[in-house]
ROLUMVEX-823418 format. One record per residue: residue number from 1; residue in three letters; y, z, x of N, C-alpha, C in turn. Coordinates in Angstrom, 2 decimals, decimal comma, padded with zeros to 5 digits. Layout:
! ROLUMVEX-823418
[NUM; "ala"; [Y; Z; X]; [Y; Z; X]; [Y; Z; X]]
...
This chain:
! ROLUMVEX-823418
[1; "unk"; [004,86; 040,01; -011,62]; [004,39; 039,11; -010,89]; [004,26; 039,68; -009,78]]
[2; "unk"; [003,01; 039,71; -008,89]; [003,04; 040,23; -007,63]; [003,39; 039,58; -006,64]]
[3; "unk"; [004,04; 039,86; -005,04]; [004,52; 038,87; -004,48]; [003,78; 037,71; -003,71]]
[4; "unk"; [002,48; 038,11; -003,94]; [001,21; 037,38; -003,48]; [000,88; 036,11; -004,07]]
[5; "unk"; [000,72; 036,27; -005,32]; [000,60; 035,77; -006,59]; [001,72; 034,39; -006,57]]
[6; "unk"; [000,56; 033,43; -006,70]; [001,44; 032,21; -006,93]; [001,79; 031,91; -008,39]]
[7; "unk"; [002,79; 030,93; -009,12]; [002,97; 030,96; -010,08]; [001,88; 029,42; -010,35]]
[8; "unk"; [001,79; 029,50; -011,93]; [001,26; 028,32; -012,17]; [001,82; 027,29; -012,82]]
[9; "unk"; [001,69; 026,04; -011,92]; [002,45; 024,93; -012,86]; [001,91; 024,50; -013,99]]
[10; "unk"; [003,33; 023,91; -014,61]; [003,31; 023,74; -015,83]; [003,02; 022,31; -016,07]]
[11; "unk"; [003,82; 021,60; -014,97]; [003,13; 020,18; -015,14]; [005,36; 019,64; -015,05]]
[12; "unk"; [006,06; 020,51; -015,36]; [007,21; 020,38; -015,90]; [008,55; 020,59; -014,53]]
[13; "unk"; [008,26; 021,29; -013,69]; [008,69; 021,48; -012,16]; [009,01; 020,49; -011,24]]
[14; "unk"; [009,85; 020,16; -011,03]; [010,29; 019,58; -009,87]; [009,68; 019,33; -008,81]]
[15; "unk"; [009,26; 018,82; -007,86]; [008,10; 018,31; -007,11]; [009,58; 019,03; -005,39]]
[16; "unk"; [009,03; 019,85; -004,64]; [010,16; 019,83; -003,55]; [010,90; 018,50; -003,04]]
[17; "unk"; [011,79; 018,54; -002,59]; [012,32; 017,43; -002,09]; [012,74; 016,04; -002,95]]
[18; "unk"; [012,77; 015,90; -004,36]; [012,61; 015,36; -005,51]; [013,99; 014,79; -005,67]]
[19; "unk"; [014,62; 013,55; -005,99]; [016,15; 013,98; -006,28]; [016,67; 013,75; -007,81]]
[20; "unk"; [017,72; 014,02; -008,02]; [017,96; 014,18; -009,57]; [019,00; 013,07; -009,67]]
[21; "unk"; [018,81; 012,06; -010,54]; [020,01; 011,39; -011,27]; [020,18; 011,67; -012,65]]
[22; "unk"; [021,78; 011,82; -013,11]; [021,64; 011,67; -014,19]; [022,39; 010,57; -014,66]]
[23; "unk"; [022,02; 010,11; -016,09]; [022,48; 008,65; -016,68]; [022,37; 008,29; -018,26]]
[24; "unk"; [022,95; 007,75; -018,62]; [023,27; 007,58; -019,66]; [022,33; 006,41; -020,54]]
[25; "unk"; [021,64; 006,93; -021,80]; [020,64; 006,10; -023,17]; [021,47; 004,57; -022,79]]
[26; "unk"; [020,60; 003,55; -022,07]; [021,03; 002,59; -022,95]; [022,11; 001,63; -021,27]]
[27; "unk"; [022,27; 002,22; -020,45]; [022,99; 002,38; -019,28]; [022,32; 001,88; -017,90]]
[28; "unk"; [022,33; 000,80; -016,79]; [021,45; 000,69; -015,99]; [021,72; 002,19; -015,05]]
[29; "unk"; [020,68; 002,48; -014,47]; [020,19; 003,32; -013,23]; [019,97; 002,60; -011,91]]
[30; "unk"; [020,69; 002,38; -011,30]; [020,29; 002,14; -009,42]; [019,62; 002,90; -008,20]]
[31; "unk"; [018,47; 002,49; -008,20]; [017,93; 003,35; -007,17]; [017,57; 002,28; -005,83]]
[32; "unk"; [018,16; 002,78; -004,69]; [018,39; 001,78; -003,56]; [017,21; 002,61; -002,35]]
[33; "unk"; [016,44; 001,68; -001,53]; [015,24; 002,53; -000,63]; [015,44; 001,40; 000,45]]
[34; "unk"; [015,50; 002,02; 001,40]; [015,27; 000,80; 002,70]; [014,22; 000,50; 002,53]]
[35; "unk"; [013,70; -000,59; 003,36]; [012,41; -001,20; 003,07]; [012,21; -002,13; 004,73]]
[36; "unk"; [011,29; -001,94; 005,60]; [010,86; -002,96; 006,83]; [010,32; -003,87; 006,19]]
[37; "unk"; [010,54; -004,81; 006,21]; [009,09; -005,94; 005,31]; [008,57; -006,86; 006,90]]
[38; "unk"; [009,01; -006,47; 007,60]; [008,41; -006,72; 009,02]; [007,27; -006,34; 009,32]]
[39; "unk"; [007,20; -005,02; 009,09]; [005,97; -004,15; 009,07]; [005,18; -003,82; 008,34]]
[40; "unk"; [005,75; -004,68; 007,18]; [004,76; -004,87; 006,00]; [004,53; -003,85; 004,94]]
[41; "unk"; [006,40; -003,41; 004,64]; [006,23; -001,83; 004,07]; [006,51; -003,23; 002,54]]
[42; "unk"; [006,60; -002,25; 001,20]; [006,48; -002,47; 000,41]; [007,05; -001,08; -000,71]]
[43; "unk"; [008,33; -001,20; -001,00]; [008,29; 000,06; -002,33]; [007,71; -000,52; -003,70]]
[44; "unk"; [006,60; 000,63; -003,89]; [006,27; 000,29; -005,57]; [006,03; 001,22; -006,27]]
[45; "unk"; [006,81; 000,99; -007,51]; [007,84; 002,06; -008,37]; [006,27; 002,34; -009,31]]
[46; "unk"; [006,31; 003,75; -009,87]; [005,29; 003,98; -011,03]; [006,21; 004,93; -012,09]]
[47; "unk"; [005,99; 004,47; -013,09]; [006,93; 004,80; -013,78]; [006,37; 004,68; -015,45]]
[48; "unk"; [007,18; 005,21; -016,14]; [006,58; 004,73; -017,45]; [007,92; 003,88; -018,41]]
[49; "unk"; [007,35; 002,96; -018,31]; [008,23; 001,20; -019,13]; [008,25; 001,90; -020,55]]
[50; "unk"; [007,83; 002,28; -021,38]; [008,20; 002,72; -022,67]; [009,45; 003,02; -022,74]]
[51; "unk"; [009,53; 004,09; -021,87]; [010,78; 005,10; -022,10]; [012,03; 004,30; -020,87]]
[52; "unk"; [011,34; 003,96; -020,13]; [012,97; 003,76; -018,97]; [012,08; 002,32; -018,02]]
[53; "unk"; [012,49; 000,86; -019,33]; [011,94; -000,26; -018,07]; [012,69; -000,67; -016,88]]
[54; "unk"; [012,07; -001,44; -015,94]; [012,61; -001,73; -014,82]; [013,54; -003,17; -015,16]]
[55; "unk"; [014,34; -003,26; -015,28]; [015,22; -004,85; -015,44]; [015,82; -005,45; -014,24]]
[56; "unk"; [015,42; -005,05; -013,17]; [015,99; -005,64; -011,68]; [015,40; -004,98; -010,62]]
[57; "unk"; [014,55; -006,09; -010,22]; [014,19; -005,47; -008,50]; [014,81; -006,91; -007,70]]
[58; "unk"; [015,61; -006,44; -006,98]; [016,20; -007,18; -005,55]; [016,10; -006,77; -004,35]]
[59; "unk"; [016,04; -007,89; -003,00]; [015,99; -007,15; -001,97]; [017,10; -007,80; -000,85]]
[60; "unk"; [018,14; -006,51; -000,39]; [018,83; -007,28; -000,29]; [018,98; -007,20; 001,50]]
[61; "unk"; [018,56; -008,43; 002,21]; [018,25; -008,13; 003,56]; [019,32; -007,80; 004,70]]
[62; "unk"; [019,23; -007,03; 005,40]; [020,76; -006,32; 006,16]; [020,87; -006,85; 007,68]]
[63; "unk"; [018,85; -007,07; 008,18]; [019,22; -007,39; 009,95]; [019,91; -008,54; 010,10]]
[64; "unk"; [020,17; -008,71; 011,18]; [021,12; -009,91; 011,93]; [020,16; -010,94; 012,74]]
[65; "unk"; [018,74; -010,14; 013,18]; [017,66; -011,14; 013,51]; [017,18; -012,16; 012,95]]
[66; "unk"; [016,72; -013,03; 013,08]; [015,77; -013,87; 012,72]; [014,21; -013,88; 012,31]]
[67; "unk"; [013,80; -012,83; 013,33]; [012,66; -012,50; 013,26]; [012,44; -010,98; 012,57]]
[68; "unk"; [013,26; -010,15; 011,82]; [013,52; -009,30; 011,07]; [013,66; -009,08; 009,91]]
[69; "unk"; [013,00; -008,55; 009,43]; [013,17; -008,85; 007,44]; [013,34; -007,20; 007,46]]
[70; "unk"; [014,36; -006,72; 007,41]; [014,70; -005,36; 006,88]; [016,06; -005,66; 005,78]]
[71; "unk"; [016,00; -004,68; 004,99]; [017,09; -004,36; 004,43]; [017,28; -003,35; 003,06]]
[72; "unk"; [018,06; -003,17; 002,17]; [017,62; -002,57; 001,09]; [016,99; -002,99; -000,26]]
[73; "unk"; [016,30; -002,27; -000,70]; [015,37; -002,59; -001,68]; [015,89; -002,16; -003,01]]
[74; "unk"; [016,59; -002,57; -004,07]; [017,79; -001,93; -005,14]; [016,62; -002,15; -006,51]]
[75; "unk"; [016,33; -001,19; -007,58]; [015,57; -001,23; -008,72]; [016,73; -000,82; -009,56]]
[76; "unk"; [016,53; -001,46; -010,60]; [017,45; -001,21; -011,30]; [016,80; -000,72; -012,93]]
[77; "unk"; [016,79; 000,20; -013,39]; [016,32; 000,96; -014,80]; [017,12; 001,34; -015,84]]
[78; "unk"; [016,44; 000,76; -017,10]; [017,26; 001,14; -017,88]; [016,72; 002,31; -019,62]]
[79; "unk"; [017,24; 003,61; -019,18]; [016,77; 004,41; -019,95]; [016,76; 004,23; -021,53]]
[80; "unk"; [015,75; 004,21; -022,03]; [016,24; 003,98; -023,82]; [015,80; 005,17; -024,68]]
[81; "unk"; [015,64; 006,12; -024,07]; [015,13; 007,33; -024,42]; [015,83; 008,28; -023,75]]
[82; "unk"; [016,66; 009,27; -024,54]; [016,66; 010,57; -023,81]; [015,91; 011,63; -023,46]]
[83; "unk"; [016,37; 012,38; -022,21]; [015,03; 013,51; -021,49]; [015,30; 012,94; -020,59]]
[84; "unk"; [014,06; 013,32; -019,38]; [013,95; 013,82; -018,00]; [012,62; 012,60; -017,76]]
[85; "unk"; [013,18; 011,58; -017,13]; [011,93; 010,89; -016,90]; [011,79; 011,10; -015,42]]
[86; "unk"; [010,41; 011,03; -014,83]; [010,01; 010,96; -013,70]; [009,78; 009,20; -013,24]]
[87; "unk"; [010,31; 009,17; -011,93]; [009,85; 007,68; -011,36]; [009,36; 007,92; -009,92]]
[88; "unk"; [008,28; 007,29; -009,50]; [007,79; 007,62; -008,07]; [007,68; 006,51; -007,00]]
[89; "unk"; [008,03; 006,53; -006,15]; [008,24; 005,13; -005,31]; [007,23; 005,80; -004,06]]
[90; "unk"; [006,21; 004,57; -003,76]; [005,06; 004,57; -003,17]; [005,39; 003,71; -001,84]]
[91; "unk"; [005,59; 003,84; -000,76]; [005,91; 003,12; 000,53]; [004,41; 002,24; 000,88]]
[92; "unk"; [003,83; 001,10; 000,55]; [002,85; 000,64; 000,71]; [002,79; 000,02; 001,45]]
[93; "unk"; [001,86; -000,21; 002,71]; [001,48; -001,30; 003,90]; [000,21; -001,82; 003,21]]
[94; "unk"; [000,00; -003,02; 003,56]; [-000,68; -004,34; 002,90]; [-002,16; -003,85; 003,54]]
[95; "unk"; [-002,45; -002,98; 004,55]; [-003,70; -003,31; 005,18]; [-004,00; -001,25; 005,02]]
[96; "unk"; [-003,35; -000,42; 004,61]; [-003,76; 001,06; 004,28]; [-003,97; 000,92; 002,78]]
[97; "unk"; [-005,24; 002,05; 002,71]; [-005,13; 002,26; 000,96]; [-004,60; 003,48; 000,62]]
[98; "unk"; [-003,72; 004,34; 001,51]; [-002,70; 005,29; 000,93]; [-001,41; 004,94; 001,23]]
[99; "unk"; [-000,61; 005,32; 000,60]; [001,14; 005,49; 000,74]; [001,33; 005,99; 001,83]]
[100; "unk"; [001,92; 005,36; 002,53]; [002,84; 005,63; 003,96]; [003,73; 006,90; 003,31]]
[101; "unk"; [004,65; 006,82; 002,54]; [005,60; 007,79; 002,29]; [005,86; 007,96; 000,62]]
[102; "unk"; [006,27; 008,31; 000,39]; [006,96; 008,67; -001,41]; [008,39; 009,39; -001,74]]
[103; "unk"; [008,68; 008,58; -002,79]; [010,18; 009,31; -003,03]; [010,17; 009,34; -004,03]]
[104; "unk"; [010,58; 010,71; -004,70]; [010,53; 011,02; -006,08]; [011,75; 011,25; -006,75]]
[105; "unk"; [012,15; 010,83; -007,79]; [012,85; 010,67; -008,72]; [013,27; 011,14; -010,04]]
[106; "unk"; [013,92; 011,76; -010,50]; [013,98; 012,75; -011,86]; [015,07; 011,96; -012,65]]
[107; "unk"; [014,84; 011,18; -013,28]; [016,64; 011,00; -014,35]; [016,49; 011,57; -015,43]]
[108; "unk"; [017,70; 011,83; -015,56]; [017,83; 012,97; -017,04]; [018,78; 011,85; -017,74]]
[109; "unk"; [018,39; 011,66; -018,97]; [019,47; 010,30; -019,46]; [019,67; 011,24; -020,68]]
[110; "unk"; [020,89; 011,20; -021,17]; [021,33; 011,85; -022,29]; [022,16; 010,48; -023,03]]
């Protein structure tokens, strides 16, 4: 392959910056993300519920001011099938049509 040519993606390559999480089938996987609800931020997960259902979605408020609503948003998935599963989190704002940020996780369940 020439140094100027680009590899054609096959759909199995991980995106740059993606995080890899190792898991066991049937055991929970926890993913935590910072969320500022004062600004209207909301993390929205995109995943295949047939192979890795979301079993819990919780928010732990950590800011000490009454006017501020910031904290850790925790998601708990339970992989039911062995393999590598992609979970994308999009940070949404109520007044925007596009995601402000994206976090990509690859959960490898064995």
